[in-house]
N, C-alpha and C positions, 0 to 999 in steps of 0.2 A: 226187707220189703223188695219185691221184684219190681222191675221198671214199669210194668203195666199197672201195678198197684199204686206206684208213685203218681201216675197221671190222675188216677181216680181220687187219691187222697189230698191232692193239692187244693188249697182254699186260699182266699184272700183273708188274711188274719188282721183284724183291726185292734185287738187287745193282746198285749204281751205281758208276761210276768216281768219282774224286775231283774231276773237273771241276766247277767251280761253274756254276750256271745264271745267265746274265747278267741284268742288270736289264731289258734290252731283250726278252729271251726271256720273262721273267715278265710283262711288260706285254702281249706278244702273247697269252700264255695267258689272261690276265684279260680282254683285249679280246674274245676269242672266247667266254669264259664268259658275258659279259653279253648276248650275242646269243641266248641260249637262249629258247625260247618260255616265256611266263609269262602265265597267264590274268589278265585285267583289267589287264595291264601293271603289276603290283604291284612288279616288280623287287625281290624280297625279300632278295636275297643280300648277304652281306658277306664279304669275303675278308681273311684275315689271313696275311701273308707272314712266316713265323717265322724269325728269325735264330738263330744258334747257342745263345744263352742261353735263348730261348723254346723251342727244340727240346729242349734239355736239360731244362728244367722240365717240359715235357709228357712226356718220356721218364721222368723221375723219378716222375711221377704214375702212369704206366702201369706202371712197374717196381714201385711200391709195391703196386699192385693184384695183380700177378703174385706178389709176394713173400708175400702173405697166405696162400698155400697151403704155405709153407715154415715148419716149426716152429723150425728153427735160426735164431736172430736174426742171427748173423753171416752165414750163407749168404743170408738174406733181404736184408740190407743190400747184400751184394755183387751180388745180382741187380738190385736197385733201381738201384745205381750203374752197372752194366753197361748196362742198358736206357737210362738217361739219357745215357751216353756214346755209345751207338749212334745215338740220335736226334740228338745234337749234331753227329755226324759226317756226317749226311745232307747231300747237296748243297742240298736245298730241301724245305721242308714248307709247304703251303698249307692252312689250315683254312678250311672253307666253313661259314658260319652263315646262318640265315635269321631274319628278324623273326617273332615269334609273334603273329599277328593274333588278336584276341578271337573272331572268327567261325571256328568249326571248319571250315567249308567252305573258306574262304579259306586257313586254316592248312594244310589238306591240299593244296590247289592250289599253295601256295607251296613246300611240301616237294618236290612233283614238279618244279616249276620249278628249285629248287635242285639237285636231282639231275641235271637236264638240263644245268645249268651245269657240274657236275662232269664229265659225259660230254664236254662241249665242251672242257674243259681237257685231258682225256685224249687226245682225238683231235688237238687242236692240238699237244700234246706229241709225238705220233708224227710229225706233219708236220714238226716241228723237229728230229727225230732224238733226241728225249728219250723217256723212259718214265715211267710212273706206277704207283704202287700205292695203290689207294683203300682207306682204312681207316675202319671205323665201330665202334660198340660202346658199352657202358655207360660206358667211361672218359670219354666226351664230356660226361657229366653230373657228373663228378668235380670238386669245387670247386678242387682244386689244378691239374688240367688246364685248367679254364676260366680260372683266374687266369694260368697260363703263356701262354695264347693271348691273353688280354685281351678276351674276349668279355663283353658286358654282360649283366646279369640280364635275363631276358625274351627273349633270343635263344637259338636252338637251334643247336648245332653239329651238322651233318648228315654231314660227312665230313672226313677228313684225307687229303691227297694227298701222298705222298712222291714227289718229282720229281727226275730227274737223267738223265744219260747212262747208258744201260744198260751194265753190265759184261758181262752175258750176257742173251740173249733166249731165254726158254724156248719150247719148241714149244707149239702150241695144244693145249688140253685138249679132250677129246671133249665135244660139246654135243648136246643133243637136236635132232633135225631139226625145222624149222619145221612141216613137214607132220604131225609126230607130236603137235603141240600146237595145231593149228589146226582149227577147225570152220567149214565154209562153210555159212552159214545161208540158207535160201530167202527 
């Protein structure tokens, strides 16, 4: 598949087969991640390949956050456990974190570089016949989630990628045309 086709073929995959992602495939994904552009060549990224227990721990942290909205404590605990098990059952999760530079300008550049690494992982996955679902949100600052991932204090988790062989590939969603969001300046 040529690079232009990769962009069009990438989808957010929510359902995966039970096929494990091989160690060799994971290495390919990460080798392409580190080729992302990064200003000043800071290479700020850190990748955490989560095994079943780490995935479960992260899922329990996410489940606990979701369960806060439920008043019934039994139902809340059932939801927490369900989310934990769903995450443990995923073929692969990769957490992407970046170093937090003291300089705000470099910190912003590093965040952008980290997200380009995330995009590289997603595109490399498509080339390998895999799919990804990129996740972000407040859970990434949750102490329990951070502990499950093993990220150090001072590092920022910027994305979680669920990775695996797609069970189904959804159709593309409508997007705004580039012409509608582009201004040509003299």
